[in-house]
C-alpha positions in Angstrom: 25.5 -40.4 -70.2 28.6 -39.5 -68.2 31.4 -41.8 -69.5 31.8 -45.5 -69.7 30.6 -46.3 -66.2 27.4 -44.4 -66.6 25.5 -47.3 -68.1 24.4 -49.8 -65.5 22.6 -53.1 -66.0 20.9 -55.4 -63.7 24.1 -57.0 -62.5 26.3 -53.9 -62.3 28.2 -51.9 -64.9 27.5 -52.8 -68.5 30.7 -54.0 -70.3 31.9 -52.5 -73.6 34.2 -53.9 -76.3 37.8 -54.0 -75.1 37.0 -54.5 -71.5 37.9 -57.7 -69.6 35.0 -60.0 -68.6 34.8 -60.7 -64.9 32.1 -63.5 -65.0 31.4 -66.3 -67.5 28.1 -65.7 -69.2 25.9 -65.1 -72.3 25.8 -61.6 -73.5 23.7 -59.7 -76.0 24.8 -56.6 -77.9 22.8 -53.5 -77.4 23.1 -52.5 -81.1 21.5 -55.5 -82.7 20.9 -58.2 -80.0 23.8 -60.4 -81.3 24.4 -63.1 -78.6 27.8 -64.5 -77.6 29.3 -66.5 -74.8 32.3 -64.9 -73.0 34.5 -66.7 -70.5 35.8 -65.0 -67.4 39.1 -63.2 -68.2 38.3 -62.8 -71.9 38.1 -59.4 -73.7 34.7 -58.3 -74.9 34.8 -58.1 -78.7 33.2 -55.6 -81.0 29.9 -56.6 -82.5 30.6 -58.7 -85.6 27.7 -57.0 -87.4 28.8 -53.5 -86.5 32.6 -53.5 -86.2 33.2 -49.8 -86.6 31.1 -48.6 -83.6 31.6 -49.1 -79.9 29.7 -52.2 -78.6 27.8 -52.4 -75.3 27.1 -55.9 -74.0 24.2 -56.8 -71.7 24.4 -60.0 -69.7 21.5 -62.4 -70.2 19.8 -63.9 -67.1 20.0 -67.6 -68.0 20.8 -70.8 -66.3 24.0 -72.5 -67.6 24.1 -76.2 -66.8 27.1 -78.5 -67.0 27.3 -80.5 -70.2 27.8 -84.3 -69.9 29.6 -85.9 -72.8 29.6 -89.7 -73.2 31.4 -91.9 -75.8 30.0 -95.0 -77.4 31.6 -98.1 -76.0 31.8 -99.8 -79.5 31.9 -97.1 -82.1 30.6 -98.1 -85.5 33.4 -98.9 -88.0 33.9 -96.3 -90.7 32.2 -97.0 -94.0 34.6 -97.6 -96.8 
């Protein structure tokens, strides 16, 4: 490997902890396959299971769909 940019994934350079994310997505750590969701503009964290080693994150190729949230029109009264 020749430095941080040497690793390349399917979608371009593979991010490491401390780098700024450029695209919202689900990522998996290379060390133990821990999965996280990282928003665009957020800093990639260290792996929570391996906090003392550098973490490389691979983007997962998944479809993210919008979530529709609805409220009940007449919520049940609380039980007392």
